[in-house]
N, C-alpha and C positions, 0 to 999 in steps of 0.2 A: 492445220494447226492454227494459223492466223485467223481464219474465219471463226473457229471455235472460240478463240480468245475474244474476238470482236463481239460475238453473240453474248458471251458472258458479261462483257463490259456493258453492252446495251441493256441486258437484263438488270444488272446492278443499278444503272442509271435510272431505269424505269421504276425500280423498287424505291429508290431514294426520292423520286418525284412523287410517287404515291404517298409515301410517308409524310413528306412535306405538305402535300395537299390535305391529308387527314388531320395534321396538326392545325392547319389553317381553318379547316371546317370546325374543329373543336373550339378554336378561339372565337370564331363567329358565333357559334352556338352559345358559348359562355356570355358573350356580349348581349345576345338576344335575351338570355335568361336574366341578366342584370337589368336590362331595360324593362323587361316584363315585371320584375320585382319592384323597380322604381315606379312604374306606372300604377301598380296596385297599392302604392303607399308604403312600400318597404324602403330600406335604406340602400338597396343595391348590393348588399353583401350576400351573394347567393350561397356562400358556404354554410350559413346558418339558417337559410330560408327553405332548404330542400331543393333549390335549383342547382345548377352547376354540374349536372350529370356528366357532361362531356369532359369537364375539368377533372372530376373525380376519376373517370375512366382513364383519362390521359395520365394522371398521376399514378394510378395503380399499375399501368403498363410501363412506366418509366420512360415515356417518350418526350417528356418535357425538358 
């Protein structure tokens, strides 16, 4: 019984770490999109420039 509970806790901890990592990757992706927009002469607001896919996906999945 205790081993089963420990395995479940370990699985939950791993899932939480993966989710946090995915959020961090999305943030980095958004920053790269903003930098790319700025480098091409934009104002860095990726929401109106067509960039920001990671942020759009993150918002649509409610993970933010």
